[in-house]
C-alpha positions as CSV (number, residue, x, y, z in Angstrom):
1,X,16.8,4.1,10.8
2,X,15.7,1.6,9.4
3,X,15.0,-1.9,11.3
4,X,12.4,-3.3,13.8
5,X,13.1,-1.0,17.2
6,X,14.0,-3.8,20.1
7,X,13.8,-3.2,23.6
8,X,17.3,-2.7,26.2
9,X,15.0,-5.6,28.2
10,X,15.7,-6.2,32.1
11,X,19.0,-7.7,32.9
12,X,19.2,-10.9,35.2
13,X,21.5,-11.7,37.8
14,X,23.3,-15.2,37.8
15,X,21.6,-16.9,41.5
16,X,25.2,-18.1,42.5
17,X,27.1,-15.7,41.9
18,X,25.4,-12.7,42.4
19,X,27.1,-11.8,38.4
20,X,25.0,-9.1,36.4
21,X,23.7,-10.8,33.1
22,X,22.4,-8.3,30.6
23,X,19.4,-9.7,28.4
24,X,19.8,-12.2,25.8
25,X,20.5,-10.3,22.6
26,X,21.1,-6.7,23.7
27,X,24.7,-6.2,22.7
28,X,24.3,-7.3,19.2
29,X,21.0,-5.1,18.8
30,X,23.0,-2.1,20.1
31,X,26.2,-3.0,17.4
32,X,24.4,-3.4,15.0
33,X,22.1,0.0,15.6
34,X,25.2,1.7,15.6
35,X,26.0,0.4,12.2
36,X,22.8,1.7,10.8
37,X,23.4,5.2,12.9
38,X,27.2,5.5,12.5
39,X,27.1,7.6,8.9
40,X,24.7,10.3,10.3
41,X,27.1,10.6,13.6
42,X,28.6,13.9,13.2
43,X,32.7,14.3,13.0
44,X,32.5,14.7,16.8
45,X,30.2,13.6,20.0
46,X,28.6,16.6,21.1
47,X,29.3,18.5,24.5
48,X,27.6,19.5,27.3
49,X,23.7,19.1,26.9
50,X,22.0,17.1,24.5
51,X,18.9,16.6,23.7
52,X,17.4,13.2,22.5
53,X,13.9,13.0,20.2
54,X,13.1,9.9,19.6
55,X,9.4,7.9,17.1
56,X,9.9,4.2,17.1
57,X,7.7,2.7,14.6
58,X,7.5,-1.1,15.0
59,X,6.5,-4.0,13.0
60,X,3.9,-5.7,15.0
61,X,1.9,-5.1,17.6
62,X,3.9,-6.7,21.2
63,X,4.0,-5.4,24.8
64,X,7.4,-3.5,25.0
65,X,8.3,-0.9,27.5
66,X,9.1,2.6,25.7
67,X,11.8,3.4,28.4
68,X,13.6,0.1,27.6
69,X,13.2,1.1,23.8
70,X,14.9,4.6,24.9
71,X,17.5,3.3,26.6
72,X,19.3,1.2,23.7
73,X,19.0,3.8,21.6
74,X,20.9,6.0,24.5
75,X,23.5,3.6,24.9
76,X,23.9,2.8,21.6
77,X,24.7,6.8,20.8
78,X,27.4,6.9,23.1
79,X,30.7,8.2,21.8
80,X,28.7,8.5,18.4
81,X,26.5,11.5,19.3
82,X,27.8,12.1,22.8
83,X,30.3,11.3,25.0
84,X,27.7,9.4,27.6
85,X,24.4,9.3,28.1
86,X,24.0,11.1,30.7
87,X,24.0,14.4,28.9
88,X,20.6,13.7,27.3
89,X,18.8,15.9,29.2
90,X,15.9,17.0,27.0
91,X,14.2,15.1,24.4
92,X,10.2,13.2,23.1
93,X,9.9,9.9,23.0
94,X,7.1,8.3,21.3
95,X,6.0,5.0,20.2
96,X,3.5,3.8,17.4
97,X,2.7,1.0,15.1
98,X,3.8,1.0,10.9
99,X,0.8,1.5,8.9
100,X,0.1,-0.8,6.2
101,X,3.2,-0.9,3.8
102,X,5.7,1.2,6.1
103,X,8.8,-0.2,7.5
104,X,9.6,-0.9,11.4
105,X,12.3,1.8,12.5
106,X,13.1,4.7,14.2
107,X,13.4,8.6,13.7
108,X,15.9,10.3,15.8
109,X,16.9,13.6,16.2
110,X,19.7,14.7,18.4
111,X,20.6,17.7,19.1
112,X,22.5,20.3,20.9
113,X,20.7,21.9,23.8
114,X,20.6,25.1,25.4
């Protein structure tokens, strides 16, 4: 999937109300990722345990948490590749910076898990 990976970020809590507010732009990033992944999704979501392998190729050197990158993709793939991200029970995750001339993006593999 070709797009500069974005992290889930940290939610904020409104001091006055205690309401949890998602990090700015997260929902739009999830929706954009879902759109990119739609053409690769199976006819119906996998059932049971799922393996999710992801390589994040970042466009520029920046400080970004690997766990937050993964959380965004896990949430974006709910309902497409699996019913719920709690099904993800195995997988490898890596992040690196794009080589010269290489586009930023995600390399993803989703499969059933024994």
